[in-house]
DOKOL-731548 format. One line per 5 residues: their letters; for each residue z, y negated, x of C-alpha. Coordinates in pm, 1 decimal. Layout:
a> Z,Y,X ~ ... $
***
This chain:
mkkrk> -141.8,1630.3,-4593.2 ~ -431.6,1460.3,-4449.6 ~ -697.8,1655.0,-4302.0 ~ -832.6,1496.7,-3948.9 ~ -1187.5,1502.5,-3844.8 $
fsfkk> -1269.1,1627.8,-3532.4 ~ -1611.7,1536.3,-3396.9 ~ -1821.7,1690.4,-3131.4 ~ -1800.7,1373.0,-2912.6 ~ -1419.5,1369.0,-2934.3 $
wlefy> -1395.1,1717.9,-2846.0 ~ -1628.8,1640.8,-2545.8 ~ -1410.7,1351.2,-2449.0 ~ -1081.4,1558.2,-2456.0 ~ -1281.8,1823.7,-2262.6 $
devis> -1351.5,1570.1,-1985.3 ~ -977.7,1425.6,-1993.7 ~ -828.6,1784.2,-1917.1 ~ -1112.3,1850.8,-1685.0 ~ -1077.0,1552.0,-1484.4 $
lehka> -675.5,1545.2,-1495.9 ~ -588.3,1712.3,-1216.1 ~ -850.6,1524.7,-999.5 ~ -781.4,1148.9,-1090.6 ~ -474.9,1135.6,-805.0 $
avkre> -702.6,1264.6,-537.7 ~ -990.4,1047.7,-629.7 ~ -779.9,748.6,-651.5 ~ -661.9,848.9,-287.8 ~ -999.7,903.0,-145.7 $
irded> -1101.8,545.4,-262.6 ~ -798.6,376.0,-140.7 ~ -828.1,551.0,165.4 ~ -1213.8,475.0,207.4 ~ -1118.5,75.6,153.1 $
dlfll> -854.8,120.6,417.5 ~ -1141.5,228.4,651.4 ~ -1338.7,-24.4,541.2 ~ -1035.0,-306.3,605.6 ~ -1030.4,-196.2,979.8 $
lcfse> -1382.7,-206.3,1034.9 ~ -1375.8,-562.4,898.6 ~ -1088.8,-668.4,1088.5 ~ -1154.6,-416.5,1408.8 ~ -1218.7,-744.8,1644.3 $
mlgip> -881.9,-881.8,1544.4 ~ -703.3,-570.1,1659.0 ~ -923.7,-560.6,1985.4 ~ -1173.1,-272.0,1916.1 ~ -1546.8,-397.8,1945.3 $
npvsy> -1711.9,-460.6,1628.1 ~ -2122.7,-455.6,1706.0 ~ -2152.2,-599.7,1323.7 ~ -1867.0,-859.5,1321.1 ~ -2113.2,-1111.1,1257.0 $
ytlel> -2199.8,-929.1,945.5 ~ -1824.6,-861.5,861.5 ~ -1720.8,-1248.4,881.4 ~ -1899.6,-1315.4,626.0 ~ -1703.0,-1079.5,427.1 $
ypviv> -1379.7,-1234.2,528.8 ~ -1307.0,-1474.5,217.9 ~ -1374.2,-1187.8,-36.4 ~ -1123.0,-938.4,156.3 ~ -838.2,-1145.5,227.8 $
erfhe> -695.8,-1060.4,-96.3 ~ -758.5,-676.3,-48.8 ~ -601.7,-715.5,316.1 ~ -291.3,-881.5,123.8 ~ -233.6,-600.7,-107.4 $
whkrm> -293.9,-355.8,183.1 ~ -26.4,-521.3,409.7 ~ 202.5,-520.4,91.9 ~ 135.9,-132.0,30.6 ~ 228.0,-71.5,386.7 $
gmers> 531.8,-267.7,323.4 ~ 507.5,-547.7,568.2 ~ 603.3,-843.6,433.4 ~ 418.1,-1083.4,618.6 ~ 32.9,-1016.1,752.1 $
plegi> 75.5,-798.4,1091.2 ~ -249.7,-1027.5,1232.6 ~ -238.2,-1339.4,1328.0 ~ -573.6,-1454.7,1272.1 ~ -545.5,-1374.4,887.6 $
rcc> -319.7,-1627.6,676.2 ~ -326.2,-1422.4,327.8 ~ 80.7,-1523.9,237.5 $
***
């Protein structure tokens, strides 16, 4: 029978994995919620909500169109709900 060697580093990795296992889903959900809020802030002018920093968020438009596409697909919308955004 072959003996396995367990190093201290592997034990630490295993310990971190066990400890963080329960929190991974909550952390992912929190990151997704923050991304959704960021999208809302960036596209708030299109929804009729005044945005005092719209000049700066307009510069982000090319970068966040892909995120917006993923968001509306995740929400179950086949097409973009906003007329000003042509992502698909």
